[in-house]
VOPAGU-2260 file (C-alpha; in pm, 1 decimal, decimal comma):
REM VOPAGU-2260
SITE   aa  ch    i         X         Y         Z
SITE  MET   A    0  -11159,4  -13206,7    4755,0
SITE  ARG   A    1  -11506,5  -13062,4    4798,3
SITE  ILE   A    2  -11383,2  -12847,2    5089,2
SITE  ILE   A    3  -11128,5  -12668,7    4870,7
SITE  ARG   A    4  -11380,1  -12614,4    4590,8
SITE  LEU   A    5  -11630,1  -12470,4    4839,9
SITE  ALA   A    6  -11362,0  -12241,2    4982,5
SITE  LEU   A    7  -11263,2  -12113,6    4637,3
SITE  VAL   A    8  -11623,6  -12047,8    4537,1
SITE  ALA   A    9  -11702,3  -11873,7    4865,9
SITE  LEU   A   10  -11392,2  -11656,1    4853,7
SITE  THR   A   11  -11467,9  -11553,5    4497,1
SITE  ALA   A   12  -11826,9  -11465,0    4590,2
SITE  VAL   A   13  -11714,4  -11238,9    4874,5
SITE  ILE   A   14  -11440,1  -11069,6    4673,3
SITE  LEU   A   15  -11657,3  -11003,9    4370,3
SITE  ALA   A   16  -11940,2  -10865,0    4581,6
SITE  SER   A   17  -11698,8  -10638,8    4767,4
SITE  CYS   A   18  -11581,2  -10482,4    4443,6
SITE  ALA   A   19  -11922,8  -10420,9    4289,2
SITE  SER   A   20  -11857,3  -10056,4    4207,7
SITE  LYS   A   21  -11919,4   -9841,9    3904,1
SITE  LYS   A   22  -11629,6   -9718,7    3698,4
SITE  HIS   A   23  -11673,1   -9344,0    3740,9
SITE  ILE   A   24  -11690,5   -9113,5    4038,4
SITE  VAL   A   25  -11741,0   -8740,6    4076,8
SITE  ASP   A   26  -11563,0   -8516,5    4323,0
SITE  GLN   A   27  -11748,1   -8456,3    4648,2
SITE  PRO   A   28  -11593,6   -8180,6    4860,1
SITE  THR   A   29  -11555,9   -8258,0    5227,8
SITE  SER   A   30  -11746,8   -7939,6    5315,5
SITE  PRO   A   31  -11880,7   -7624,3    5148,6
SITE  GLY   A   32  -11626,1   -7382,1    5008,8
SITE  PRO   A   33  -11529,0   -7066,1    5194,6
SITE  SER   A   34  -11753,9   -6763,0    5179,8
SITE  GLN   A   35  -11656,4   -6466,0    4965,2
SITE  THR   A   36  -11742,3   -6226,7    5247,7
SITE  SER   A   37  -11501,6   -6107,2    5513,5
SITE  PRO   A   38  -11374,9   -6379,6    5745,5
SITE  THR   A   39  -11577,3   -6439,0    6061,5
SITE  PRO   A   40  -11518,0   -6671,2    6355,7
SITE  ALA   A   41  -11762,8   -6915,8    6192,6
SITE  THR   A   42  -11577,1   -6920,1    5859,5
SITE  ASP   A   43  -11243,4   -6947,3    6039,6
SITE  ALA   A   44  -11375,8   -7252,3    6224,5
SITE  ALA   A   45  -11500,1   -7404,5    5898,9
SITE  THR   A   46  -11160,7   -7349,1    5736,1
SITE  LEU   A   47  -10984,9   -7509,6    6031,5
SITE  LEU   A   48  -11220,2   -7808,2    6014,3
SITE  ARG   A   49  -11150,8   -7855,7    5642,8
SITE  GLN   A   50  -10779,5   -7843,5    5709,7
SITE  GLN   A   51  -10812,4   -8104,3    5984,6
SITE  GLN   A   52  -11022,5   -8327,8    5759,4
SITE  THR   A   53  -10772,1   -8304,1    5475,1
SITE  ALA   A   54  -10482,2   -8370,4    5710,4
SITE  PHE   A   55  -10654,0   -8681,6    5846,8
SITE  VAL   A   56  -10717,8   -8827,3    5499,4
SITE  GLN   A   57  -10357,0   -8755,5    5401,7
SITE  LYS   A   58  -10240,8   -8927,5    5720,0
SITE  VAL   A   59  -10444,0   -9238,9    5638,6
SITE  LYS   A   60  -10325,2   -9234,5    5276,6
SITE  ALA   A   61   -9961,4   -9207,9    5387,4
SITE  ASN   A   62   -9994,0   -9528,7    5591,8
SITE  ALA   A   63  -10007,2   -9748,1    5280,1
SITE  THR   A   64   -9712,2   -9983,8    5264,5
SITE  ASN   A   65   -9430,9   -9903,9    5021,9
SITE  ALA   A   66   -9370,0  -10272,9    4949,7
SITE  SER   A   67   -9384,3  -10384,2    4587,7
SITE  ASN   A   68   -9454,5  -10743,9    4687,6
SITE  ILE   A   69   -9641,5  -10895,8    4981,5
SITE  THR   A   70   -9612,7  -11268,0    5048,9
SITE  ALA   A   71   -9730,6  -11487,8    5334,3
SITE  LYS   A   72   -9826,8  -11835,5    5437,8
SITE  ILE   A   73  -10189,4  -11824,6    5546,5
SITE  ASP   A   74  -10454,0  -12000,5    5750,1
SITE  PHE   A   75  -10778,5  -11966,7    5556,6
SITE  ASN   A   76  -11106,1  -12005,3    5746,0
SITE  LEU   A   77  -11454,8  -12016,1    5593,9
SITE  LYS   A   78  -11780,3  -11994,7    5789,6
SITE  SER   A   79  -12116,6  -12022,6    5615,7
SITE  GLY   A   80  -12423,1  -12159,4    5789,9
SITE  SER   A   81  -12316,4  -12478,5    5967,1
SITE  LYS   A   82  -11987,8  -12497,7    5774,4
SITE  ASP   A   83  -11663,6  -12402,7    5949,9
SITE  ILE   A   84  -11360,1  -12494,4    5738,9
SITE  THR   A   85  -10991,0  -12412,8    5788,0
SITE  VAL   A   86  -10716,9  -12490,4    5535,4
SITE  GLY   A   87  -10362,7  -12366,2    5477,3
SITE  GLY   A   88  -10223,6  -12184,2    5178,9
SITE  LYS   A   89  -10030,7  -11887,3    5046,2
SITE  LEU   A   90  -10104,1  -11525,7    4961,1
SITE  LEU   A   91   -9890,0  -11367,5    4687,4
SITE  MET   A   92   -9944,3  -11007,5    4578,1
SITE  ARG   A   93   -9751,8  -10772,1    4352,5
SITE  ARG   A   94   -9852,3  -10407,6    4349,4
SITE  ASP   A   95  -10064,6  -10302,5    4048,7
SITE  ASP   A   96  -10020,8  -10648,3    3895,1
SITE  VAL   A   97  -10165,2  -10955,6    4066,5
SITE  ILE   A   98  -10336,4  -11096,1    4374,9
SITE  ARG   A   99  -10315,4  -11473,1    4416,4
SITE  ILE   A  100  -10453,7  -11700,2    4687,0
SITE  GLN   A  101  -10343,1  -12064,4    4686,6
SITE  LEU   A  102  -10523,3  -12319,4    4903,2
SITE  SER   A  103  -10375,1  -12651,8    5013,1
SITE  VAL   A  104  -10509,0  -12995,9    5099,9
SITE  PRO   A  105  -10507,0  -13035,2    5479,9
SITE  ILE   A  106  -10227,4  -13246,9    5632,9
SITE  ILE   A  107  -10041,3  -13330,2    5309,0
SITE  GLY   A  108  -10006,3  -12966,0    5206,1
SITE  MET   A  109  -10046,1  -13019,6    4829,4
SITE  GLU   A  110  -10195,7  -12723,9    4643,0
SITE  ALA   A  111  -10558,8  -12792,5    4563,6
SITE  GLY   A  112  -10674,1  -12468,2    4407,0
SITE  ARG   A  113  -10596,0  -12105,3    4345,8
SITE  LEU   A  114  -10769,1  -11778,5    4275,5
SITE  GLU   A  115  -10578,4  -11526,5    4063,6
SITE  PHE   A  116  -10676,8  -11167,0    3992,9
SITE  THR   A  117  -10473,5  -10951,0    3755,5
SITE  LYS   A  118  -10550,7  -10619,8    3587,5
SITE  ASP   A  119  -10655,9  -10813,5    3275,5
SITE  TYR   A  120  -10825,7  -11134,0    3385,5
SITE  VAL   A  121  -10973,5  -11347,7    3660,5
SITE  MET   A  122  -10877,7  -11714,8    3691,1
SITE  ILE   A  123  -10996,4  -11988,0    3925,6
SITE  VAL   A  124  -10805,3  -12317,3    3918,7
SITE  ASP   A  125  -10932,1  -12645,1    4066,2
SITE  ARG   A  126  -10624,4  -12867,9    4071,0
SITE  ILE   A  127  -10806,4  -13166,2    4220,6
SITE  HIS   A  128  -11047,4  -13188,0    3926,3
SITE  THR   A  129  -10805,5  -13026,2    3674,3
SITE  GLU   A  130  -11059,0  -12758,0    3581,4
SITE  TYR   A  131  -11034,4  -12381,1    3549,2
SITE  ILE   A  132  -11210,0  -12068,5    3436,6
SITE  LYS   A  133  -11035,8  -11766,5    3292,3
SITE  GLY   A  134  -11173,9  -11450,8    3140,0
SITE  ASP   A  135  -11127,8  -11078,2    3129,5
SITE  TYR   A  136  -11359,7  -10853,6    3326,2
SITE  ASN   A  137  -11575,2  -10770,8    3023,1
SITE  GLN   A  138  -11631,1  -11136,6    2931,7
SITE  ILE   A  139  -11797,5  -11217,7    3262,7
SITE  ASP   A  140  -12137,1  -11048,4    3284,0
SITE  PHE   A  141  -12138,2  -11034,5    3662,9
SITE  LEU   A  142  -11806,7  -10848,0    3665,7
SITE  LYS   A  143  -11892,2  -10621,9    3372,6
SITE  ASP   A  144  -12237,2  -10525,1    3498,8
SITE  ASN   A  145  -12103,9  -10434,3    3842,0
SITE  GLY   A  146  -11789,6  -10256,8    3722,0
SITE  ILE   A  147  -11546,1  -10485,6    3903,9
SITE  ASP   A  148  -11215,5  -10304,5    3947,8
SITE  PHE   A  149  -10881,7  -10472,7    4022,7
SITE  TYR   A  150  -10758,8  -10164,1    4205,6
SITE  ALA   A  151  -11052,4  -10162,2    4447,3
SITE  LEU   A  152  -10976,6  -10525,9    4530,0
SITE  GLN   A  153  -10609,6  -10441,7    4574,6
SITE  ALA   A  154  -10698,8  -10160,4    4814,3
SITE  LEU   A  155  -10900,4  -10398,8    5032,1
SITE  PHE   A  156  -10615,0  -10647,9    5055,6
SITE  TRP   A  157  -10344,7  -10383,1    5095,7
SITE  ASN   A  158  -10534,0  -10185,3    5363,8
SITE  MET   A  159  -10564,9   -9865,2    5159,2
SITE  LEU   A  160  -10818,0   -9598,3    5070,2
SITE  PHE   A  161  -10942,7   -9599,0    4711,2
SITE  VAL   A  162  -11169,3   -9412,1    4473,9
SITE  PRO   A  163  -11357,4   -9649,0    4238,1
SITE  GLY   A  164  -11235,7   -9623,7    3881,2
SITE  GLU   A  165  -10899,7   -9471,0    3975,1
SITE  SER   A  166  -10584,8   -9683,0    3971,5
SITE  HIS   A  167  -10400,1   -9460,2    4218,9
SITE  LEU   A  168  -10508,7   -9219,9    4488,8
SITE  THR   A  169  -10381,0   -8868,0    4421,4
SITE  ASP   A  170  -10402,0   -8551,7    4631,9
SITE  HIS   A  171  -10680,0   -8434,1    4397,9
SITE  SER   A  172  -10869,9   -8759,5    4464,4
SITE  LEU   A  173  -10891,9   -8676,4    4832,9
SITE  SER   A  174  -11171,4   -8426,7    4763,6
SITE  ALA   A  175  -11398,8   -8724,7    4682,8
SITE  PHE   A  176  -11405,9   -8825,1    5050,0
SITE  THR   A  177  -11624,6   -8696,6    5330,3
SITE  VAL   A  178  -11456,4   -8698,3    5671,6
SITE  ASN   A  179  -11638,3   -8726,2    6004,0
SITE  LEU   A  180  -11376,6   -8642,7    6263,4
SITE  LYS   A  181  -11436,3   -8768,9    6615,9
SITE  PRO   A  182  -11138,1   -8637,9    6816,5
SITE  ASP   A  183  -11265,1   -8782,3    7144,1
SITE  ALA   A  184  -11319,5   -9131,7    7001,7
SITE  GLU   A  185  -11071,5   -9403,8    6907,2
SITE  ARG   A  186  -11159,0   -9380,5    6537,6
SITE  SER   A  187  -11293,8   -9138,4    6279,9
SITE  ALA   A  188  -11485,5   -9220,3    5962,1
SITE  ILE   A  189  -11401,5   -9149,6    5599,4
SITE  THR   A  190  -11690,9   -9207,0    5358,4
SITE  LEU   A  191  -11769,3   -9197,5    4987,7
SITE  ASN   A  192  -12102,8   -9246,0    4808,9
SITE  LYS   A  193  -12178,9   -9304,9    4442,5
SITE  GLY   A  194  -12514,6   -9417,9    4308,8
SITE  SER   A  195  -12618,8   -9736,9    4488,1
SITE  MET   A  196  -12271,1   -9785,0    4635,6
SITE  SER   A  197  -12145,0   -9656,8    4968,0
SITE  TYR   A  198  -11799,3   -9694,5    5121,8
SITE  ALA   A  199  -11683,4   -9625,3    5476,8
SITE  TRP   A  200  -11337,9   -9656,1    5630,1
SITE  GLN   A  201  -11286,5   -9654,0    6007,2
SITE  ALA   A  202  -10934,7   -9528,2    6085,8
SITE  GLU   A  203  -10759,9   -9479,8    6418,2
SITE  ASN   A  204  -10719,9   -9117,7    6518,6
SITE  ALA   A  205  -10380,1   -9177,1    6677,9
SITE  THR   A  206  -10213,8   -9380,2    6403,0
SITE  GLY   A  207  -10430,4   -9336,0    6094,4
SITE  HIS   A  208  -10444,4   -9714,8    6050,9
SITE  ILE   A  209  -10755,4   -9840,9    5870,6
SITE  ARG   A  210  -10921,1  -10091,7    6102,5
SITE  GLN   A  211  -11243,2  -10152,4    5908,8
SITE  THR   A  212  -11380,0  -10100,0    5558,6
SITE  ASP   A  213  -11751,6  -10128,4    5479,0
SITE  VAL   A  214  -11877,0  -10159,3    5122,2
SITE  GLU   A  215  -12253,5  -10162,7    5071,1
SITE  TYR   A  216  -12458,1  -10204,7    4756,2
SITE  GLY   A  217  -12828,7  -10128,2    4774,3
SITE  ALA   A  218  -13014,6  -10263,3    4473,3
SITE  GLY   A  219  -13369,0  -10183,4    4585,9
SITE  LYS   A  220  -13603,7  -10473,5    4517,1
SITE  ALA   A  221  -13306,6  -10683,1    4405,4
SITE  GLY   A  222  -13176,8  -10680,1    4761,8
SITE  ASN   A  223  -12874,7  -10542,1    4944,1
SITE  THR   A  224  -12520,4  -10669,7    4983,1
SITE  LYS   A  225  -12276,8  -10551,1    5248,5
SITE  ILE   A  226  -11912,0  -10643,7    5292,4
SITE  THR   A  227  -11730,7  -10563,5    5615,9
SITE  CYS   A  228  -11354,9  -10600,0    5597,1
SITE  THR   A  229  -11174,0  -10582,0    5932,8
SITE  TYR   A  230  -10800,1  -10566,1    5995,8
SITE  GLY   A  231  -10586,2  -10664,8    6294,0
SITE  ASP   A  232  -10246,7  -10787,8    6417,3
SITE  PHE   A  233  -10048,7  -10507,1    6252,6
SITE  LYS   A  234   -9684,9  -10593,9    6184,1
SITE  THR   A  235   -9396,3  -10396,7    6035,5
SITE  LEU   A  236   -9363,6  -10451,6    5660,5
SITE  ALA   A  237   -9126,0  -10244,1    5449,3
SITE  GLY   A  238   -9104,1   -9991,9    5729,1
SITE  LYS   A  239   -9477,9   -9945,3    5782,4
SITE  ALA   A  240   -9752,1  -10122,3    5975,0
SITE  PHE   A  241   -9947,4  -10384,4    5778,8
SITE  PRO   A  242  -10237,8  -10602,6    5904,5
SITE  ALA   A  243  -10157,7  -10972,9    5922,7
SITE  ASP   A  244  -10521,8  -11057,2    5998,6
SITE  LEU   A  245  -10793,6  -10991,5    5741,3
SITE  THR   A  246  -11161,6  -11082,1    5777,8
SITE  LEU   A  247  -11423,6  -11050,9    5503,8
SITE  ASP   A  248  -11783,5  -11074,7    5620,4
SITE  MET   A  249  -12052,3  -11069,2    5350,5
SITE  LYS   A  250  -12425,2  -11041,2    5416,3
SITE  THR   A  251  -12663,5  -11037,0    5122,1
SITE  SER   A  252  -13035,0  -11043,6    5056,7
SITE  ALA   A  253  -12977,4  -11040,5    4679,8
SITE  THR   A  254  -13003,3  -11421,1    4659,2
SITE  LYS   A  255  -13309,8  -11643,8    4686,0
SITE  LYS   A  256  -13227,7  -11690,8    5052,1
SITE  ALA   A  257  -13043,8  -11432,9    5262,1
SITE  LYS   A  258  -12687,1  -11548,9    5320,7
SITE  GLN   A  259  -12383,3  -11470,2    5528,0
SITE  ILE   A  260  -12029,9  -11581,6    5444,3
SITE  LYS   A  261  -11733,5  -11502,4    5665,5
SITE  ILE   A  262  -11374,2  -11555,1    5554,0
SITE  GLY   A  263  -11068,9  -11509,9    5773,7
SITE  ILE   A  264  -10712,0  -11492,7    5645,7
SITE  LYS   A  265  -10429,7  -11507,6    5900,2
SITE  MET   A  266  -10092,1  -11428,5    5748,5
SITE  LYS   A  267   -9776,9  -11596,8    5877,8
SITE  SER   A  268   -9415,4  -11539,3    5772,8
SITE  LEU   A  269   -9517,8  -11204,4    5625,8
SITE  GLY   A  270   -9256,7  -11086,5    5375,6
SITE  THR   A  271   -9172,9  -10898,3    5056,7
SITE  ASP   A  272   -9023,6  -11178,7    4846,2
SITE  SER   A  273   -9016,3  -11100,1    4473,9
SITE  ASP   A  274   -8886,8  -11438,2    4349,2
SITE  TRP   A  275   -9211,2  -11590,8    4225,0
SITE  GLU   A  276   -9400,2  -11620,1    3898,3
SITE  THR   A  277   -9678,2  -11363,8    3865,5
SITE  ARG   A  278   -9881,4  -11562,1    3613,4
SITE  THR   A  279  -10019,4  -11914,1    3639,9
SITE  THR   A  280   -9947,1  -12147,0    3347,3
SITE  LEU   A  281  -10161,6  -12459,1    3310,9
SITE  SER   A  282  -10088,5  -12778,9    3119,9
SITE  LYS   A  283  -10318,9  -12914,7    2850,5
SITE  LYS   A  284  -10476,1  -13160,5    3094,0
SITE  TYR   A  285  -10676,0  -12875,7    3252,0
SITE  LYS   A  286  -11025,0  -12835,3    3111,3
SITE  PRO   A  287  -11202,2  -12499,1    3090,6
SITE  VAL   A  288  -11529,9  -12472,9    3279,4
SITE  SER   A  289  -11823,7  -12261,0    3167,5
SITE  VAL   A  290  -11814,4  -11917,1    3323,5
SITE  ASP   A  291  -12194,1  -11918,5    3348,5
SITE  ASP   A  292  -12188,7  -12242,6    3548,9
SITE  VAL   A  293  -11936,4  -12105,6    3794,3
SITE  MET   A  294  -12120,6  -11775,8    3836,0
SITE  LYS   A  295  -12442,2  -11967,1    3910,7
SITE  LYS   A  296  -12254,0  -12147,7    4187,8
SITE  LEU   A  297  -12140,5  -11815,1    4327,9
SITE  MET   A  298  -12490,0  -11671,3    4326,7
SITE  ASN   A  299  -12646,6  -11983,2    4479,6
SITE  LEU   A  300  -12380,1  -12049,1    4742,2
């Protein structure tokens, strides 16, 4: 169905744009180091602020779910221009291994397509037309040129902080973040900048839950792209709160005509089932599609 193909292409465009980050990052301290002179009320206040900033980042980091697997039935909604499409499907994720979204034909429920990201490859399957693309991140120019990172994508879907180019967030990694504490507000901001990329996480002061992630790429004359990822309907999963509602909103001026694509994923029957295959196997009837053709569709959506 054309609806499913459009949904797959749109979802891929948003996800790839949201992960357009370079592979390396340098440490950025949250504030200047302490003075070598005798302590003064000013330096004591600065030290206290640094401690509060570090504690807040650690609090947000500690909120990440301990689950190894996250599974859910989903309602998938796409809005782009005059289009407003909703289909059902499944979300299957295994930590540090795979993220898979399966979309179904409305009413009859048959799987129509899937999008699969692993550490090693990206695959899009169109079951209606028995076509697919599959390639590692270095084989697809768009991914290679923008330093697409599986772990950054995982962090967006798993509601976690991340440092581009790092597979796991360590205590040492925390120095890369800048923290803007707002004790009197509902949320405080955690930010990170590298080259043309900027990242911002809005986390609740009371709980440390990440409620919004903004990823922005400014390419000068080539245009800007911004992804806003918002989270809601937190439910208990493996002993910690996890958002069952995820919205990806992409705005870009990097195409011939400025575009906005909004994708909503509502998770139902949220669980931690591990009894599922982590890799898609296709029969010989599936025909490979040119990566270049698919990427042109993404860029012209």
